[in-house]
C-alpha positions as CSV (number, residue, x, y, z in Angstrom):
1,M,-22.2,9.0,-102.4
2,I,-22.0,5.6,-104.0
3,K,-24.7,3.4,-104.7
4,V,-24.3,-0.4,-103.8
5,T,-26.8,-3.0,-103.9
6,V,-25.9,-6.6,-102.8
7,L,-27.0,-9.1,-104.9
8,L,-25.4,-12.2,-103.5
9,E,-23.9,-12.7,-99.7
10,N,-24.0,-15.5,-97.0
11,D,-26.6,-14.4,-95.3
12,S,-30.3,-12.9,-96.0
13,I,-32.2,-10.0,-95.4
14,D,-35.3,-12.4,-96.4
15,S,-34.1,-15.3,-97.5
16,N,-37.6,-15.8,-99.2
17,K,-37.0,-13.3,-101.1
18,F,-33.8,-12.9,-102.0
19,L,-31.8,-16.0,-101.9
20,P,-28.8,-16.4,-100.0
21,D,-25.2,-18.3,-100.8
22,H,-21.9,-18.7,-100.0
23,G,-20.0,-15.9,-102.2
24,L,-20.5,-12.2,-103.1
25,S,-21.8,-10.2,-105.9
26,M,-22.8,-6.2,-106.0
27,S,-24.0,-4.1,-108.0
28,I,-22.4,-0.5,-107.8
29,E,-23.6,2.6,-108.9
30,Y,-21.1,5.6,-109.6
31,N,-21.2,8.5,-112.2
32,K,-23.6,7.2,-114.3
33,K,-21.7,4.2,-114.6
34,N,-22.9,0.2,-113.1
35,I,-20.6,-1.9,-112.4
36,L,-20.8,-5.7,-111.1
37,L,-18.8,-6.7,-108.3
38,D,-17.9,-10.3,-108.2
39,V,-20.8,-12.7,-109.4
40,G,-20.8,-15.5,-106.9
41,A,-20.5,-19.3,-107.6
42,G,-24.2,-19.2,-109.8
43,N,-27.1,-17.8,-110.8
44,L,-28.5,-17.0,-107.7
45,F,-27.5,-13.3,-108.1
46,V,-29.5,-13.1,-111.5
47,H,-32.5,-14.1,-109.6
48,N,-31.6,-11.3,-106.8
49,A,-31.2,-8.5,-109.4
50,K,-34.4,-9.1,-110.8
51,M,-36.4,-8.8,-107.3
52,L,-34.3,-5.7,-106.8
53,N,-35.3,-3.8,-110.2
54,I,-30.7,-4.3,-111.5
55,D,-31.0,-4.3,-114.8
56,L,-28.0,-6.2,-115.8
57,E,-28.3,-5.7,-119.2
58,K,-27.5,-2.0,-118.5
59,I,-24.2,-2.9,-116.4
60,D,-21.6,-1.3,-118.3
61,Y,-18.4,-3.6,-117.1
62,S,-17.6,-6.2,-114.3
63,V,-15.1,-6.9,-112.2
64,L,-13.7,-10.3,-110.5
65,T,-11.7,-10.4,-107.4
66,P,-10.3,-13.0,-106.5
67,A,-10.3,-16.0,-108.9
68,H,-12.1,-18.2,-106.6
69,K,-15.0,-19.7,-108.0
70,E,-17.4,-18.4,-104.9
71,H,-16.8,-15.0,-106.4
72,T,-16.7,-15.7,-110.2
73,Q,-18.6,-19.2,-110.7
74,G,-21.2,-17.4,-112.0
75,L,-19.7,-15.7,-114.7
76,K,-21.2,-17.4,-117.9
77,Y,-25.2,-16.5,-116.8
78,F,-23.5,-12.4,-116.6
79,L,-22.6,-12.9,-120.0
80,E,-25.3,-14.6,-121.6
81,I,-27.2,-12.1,-120.4
82,N,-25.2,-8.7,-121.0
83,K,-23.2,-9.4,-124.4
84,T,-21.5,-6.1,-124.4
85,A,-20.0,-5.6,-121.1
86,P,-16.2,-6.1,-121.1
87,V,-15.5,-8.4,-117.5
88,Y,-11.4,-7.0,-115.8
89,I,-9.4,-10.1,-113.7
90,M,-6.4,-9.3,-112.3
91,D,-5.3,-12.9,-112.9
92,K,-4.8,-15.3,-116.3
93,V,-8.2,-17.1,-117.5
94,G,-7.6,-20.7,-116.3
95,S,-5.3,-20.4,-113.5
96,K,-5.9,-22.9,-110.9
97,Y,-6.7,-22.6,-107.2
98,Y,-7.0,-25.4,-104.5
99,I,-7.8,-25.8,-100.9
100,K,-5.4,-28.2,-99.4
101,F,-5.8,-30.4,-96.8
102,S,-2.8,-32.9,-96.1
103,E,-2.9,-34.9,-98.9
104,F,-6.0,-34.0,-100.8
105,K,-6.9,-30.7,-102.7
106,V,-9.9,-29.5,-103.9
107,P,-10.0,-27.0,-106.6
108,I,-12.0,-23.5,-106.4
109,G,-10.9,-21.7,-109.4
110,M,-13.1,-20.4,-111.7
111,K,-14.1,-23.2,-114.8
112,L,-15.2,-21.3,-117.9
113,N,-16.0,-22.2,-121.5
114,K,-13.5,-20.8,-123.8
115,K,-16.2,-19.3,-125.9
116,Y,-16.4,-16.6,-123.4
117,F,-12.8,-15.8,-123.1
118,S,-12.8,-13.2,-125.7
119,R,-15.1,-11.2,-123.0
120,I,-12.2,-11.4,-120.4
121,T,-9.6,-8.6,-120.1
122,E,-6.8,-9.8,-118.0
123,I,-5.1,-7.2,-116.3
124,K,-1.2,-7.5,-115.0
125,E,-1.0,-3.6,-113.4
126,D,-3.6,-1.2,-112.1
127,T,-5.7,0.2,-114.3
128,K,-8.0,3.4,-114.3
129,L,-11.6,1.9,-115.1
130,G,-13.5,5.2,-115.7
131,E,-13.6,8.5,-114.0
132,N,-12.1,8.0,-110.4
133,I,-13.0,3.8,-110.8
134,F,-9.3,2.3,-110.4
135,F,-8.5,-1.3,-110.4
136,L,-5.1,-2.1,-108.4
137,K,-2.8,-4.8,-107.6
138,N,-1.6,-6.1,-104.4
139,I,1.6,-5.1,-103.5
140,T,1.3,-5.5,-99.9
141,H,2.6,-8.3,-97.8
142,K,4.5,-7.2,-94.4
143,Y,1.1,-7.6,-92.2
144,T,0.0,-11.2,-91.1
145,L,-2.8,-13.2,-93.0
146,S,-5.1,-15.0,-91.8
147,T,-4.7,-18.3,-90.0
148,F,-6.7,-20.0,-92.8
149,D,-4.7,-18.9,-96.0
150,K,-2.3,-21.7,-95.4
151,L,-4.7,-23.9,-97.0
152,L,-4.9,-21.8,-100.0
153,Y,-3.1,-23.0,-102.8
154,K,-2.2,-22.3,-107.0
155,Q,-0.7,-24.8,-109.5
156,E,2.6,-22.6,-111.4
157,D,4.8,-24.7,-113.7
158,G,2.9,-27.5,-112.6
159,Q,3.2,-27.8,-109.2
160,L,1.6,-26.7,-106.4
161,V,2.7,-23.9,-104.1
162,R,1.3,-21.3,-101.4
163,D,-0.8,-18.8,-103.1
164,T,0.5,-15.5,-103.0
165,F,-3.4,-13.8,-104.0
166,D,-1.5,-11.6,-106.4
167,H,-4.8,-12.5,-108.4
168,E,-6.7,-10.8,-106.0
169,G,-7.3,-7.2,-107.3
170,I,-8.4,-4.3,-105.5
171,L,-11.4,-2.0,-106.6
172,V,-11.3,1.5,-105.6
173,I,-13.5,4.7,-106.1
174,E,-12.6,8.3,-105.2
175,D,-15.9,10.1,-104.3
176,N,-15.5,13.6,-103.4
177,N,-11.5,13.6,-102.9
178,E,-12.6,10.4,-100.6
179,L,-11.6,6.3,-101.2
180,V,-13.5,3.6,-101.2
181,I,-12.5,0.9,-101.3
182,F,-14.1,-3.1,-102.3
183,S,-12.1,-6.1,-101.8
184,P,-15.0,-8.7,-102.0
185,C,-12.7,-11.5,-99.8
186,S,-9.8,-9.6,-98.7
187,I,-7.2,-12.8,-98.7
188,N,-4.5,-11.1,-98.6
189,G,-5.6,-9.0,-95.5
190,V,-7.7,-6.1,-94.6
191,L,-4.1,-4.1,-93.5
192,N,-2.0,-5.5,-96.2
193,I,-5.1,-3.7,-98.5
194,I,-5.1,-0.9,-96.8
195,S,-1.4,-0.5,-97.0
196,T,-1.6,-1.4,-100.7
197,V,-4.1,1.3,-101.5
198,M,-2.4,4.3,-98.8
199,E,0.7,3.7,-101.0
200,K,-0.3,3.4,-104.4
201,M,-2.9,6.0,-103.8
202,P,-0.9,8.9,-101.0
203,N,-2.6,11.4,-99.2
204,K,-6.1,10.1,-99.6
205,K,-8.6,9.5,-96.5
206,I,-10.5,6.3,-96.9
207,R,-14.1,6.8,-96.1
208,S,-15.3,2.9,-96.4
209,Y,-14.4,-0.3,-97.1
210,V,-16.7,-3.1,-98.6
211,G,-16.0,-6.6,-98.7
212,G,-15.3,-9.4,-96.3
213,L,-12.6,-9.6,-94.4
214,H,-11.2,-13.6,-94.2
215,L,-11.8,-14.1,-90.8
216,I,-13.7,-17.5,-90.9
217,N,-12.8,-21.0,-91.8
218,I,-15.7,-21.9,-94.7
219,V,-14.6,-25.8,-94.1
220,N,-15.5,-26.3,-90.3
221,H,-16.2,-22.3,-89.6
222,L,-14.1,-21.6,-87.0
223,H,-13.6,-18.1,-86.6
224,E,-10.2,-16.4,-85.7
225,N,-9.5,-16.2,-81.5
226,N,-10.0,-13.2,-79.9
227,E,-5.9,-12.6,-80.0
228,Y,-5.7,-12.3,-83.1
229,L,-9.0,-10.0,-83.7
230,D,-7.6,-8.0,-80.8
231,K,-4.3,-7.2,-83.0
232,L,-6.4,-6.8,-86.2
233,I,-8.6,-4.2,-84.5
234,E,-5.7,-2.2,-82.7
235,K,-4.2,-1.2,-85.9
236,L,-8.0,-0.6,-87.4
237,K,-8.7,1.9,-84.5
238,K,-6.0,4.3,-86.0
239,S,-8.3,5.4,-88.7
240,N,-11.9,6.2,-89.3
241,I,-13.0,3.5,-91.5
242,I,-16.3,2.3,-92.1
243,F,-16.1,-1.1,-93.1
244,Y,-19.5,-3.3,-94.5
245,T,-18.8,-7.0,-94.1
246,G,-19.6,-10.5,-94.4
247,H,-19.6,-13.4,-96.7
248,C,-16.2,-15.1,-95.0
249,T,-15.5,-12.8,-91.8
250,G,-18.7,-14.5,-89.9
251,K,-21.3,-13.1,-87.3
252,Y,-19.1,-13.3,-84.3
253,A,-16.0,-11.1,-86.0
254,V,-18.6,-8.8,-87.2
255,D,-20.1,-8.6,-83.6
256,Y,-16.6,-8.6,-81.6
257,M,-15.0,-6.0,-84.4
258,N,-18.2,-3.4,-84.3
259,K,-18.4,-3.3,-80.6
260,K,-14.3,-2.3,-80.0
261,L,-14.4,0.0,-82.8
262,H,-17.3,1.7,-81.6
263,N,-19.8,0.8,-84.3
264,R,-17.7,1.1,-87.2
265,V,-18.3,-2.4,-88.6
266,K,-21.8,-3.0,-90.2
267,E,-22.9,-6.2,-91.8
268,I,-24.1,-6.7,-95.2
269,K,-26.7,-9.6,-96.3
270,T,-28.7,-10.4,-99.9
271,G,-31.1,-7.3,-100.8
272,M,-29.6,-4.5,-98.9
273,V,-28.6,-1.3,-100.7
274,I,-26.1,0.9,-98.7
275,H,-24.6,3.9,-100.2
276,V,-21.1,4.0,-98.5
């Protein structure tokens, strides 16, 4: 099994001990490798790591996905602690992303001092990071995205265009001939992400899926309606995948999906240690 320690999430198992925040950060232990997946928007993951006895100096490498600040902005704090671990991102450092409301736009991309740029490896294609550990590029766009995705934009050639979420890489670990997918925000949609993994790694059983499912609007906290959720659930019923989710999924969707998927949807919170 793969050990996952939740260093940061929107909610906490004990908010006096493990500090929550909007975002996600996880420590993953597998095959004698220690991976830091996303870092949240600030330095709270550092505090929580200490409380959970996770030594960030011993992280072998970090993977960032997607390139939005609630997943990446805390990077400088990690790089100040760990002086050697490479950082992988499916994007160009300095890419600009926004939430756009009518005439207004709010930047949501990562800001990072240039002195750290040399520590980051920009990945454009599928990459093997270690034995049975893969960082995959999103390629599937056939399933309907969240209704909230229409608010998300990127800057391209000086113009704002709708984000296609190509920067949202997918971390996949193969354990005992089964796959575990890590997609902290799933902006490209859980069905598209599963489809991408199935196409790139055919004839492999997907055992677990870890990450947010992007089913709630972070601005007004509205969740996807039951009709949308029911259509998603019908597709997910065809698999036996166990989902460990939170962050941008929303409590309503977690409970609704868990009931209809027969307890295959588990809520994650800051401070949890799970084996997937």
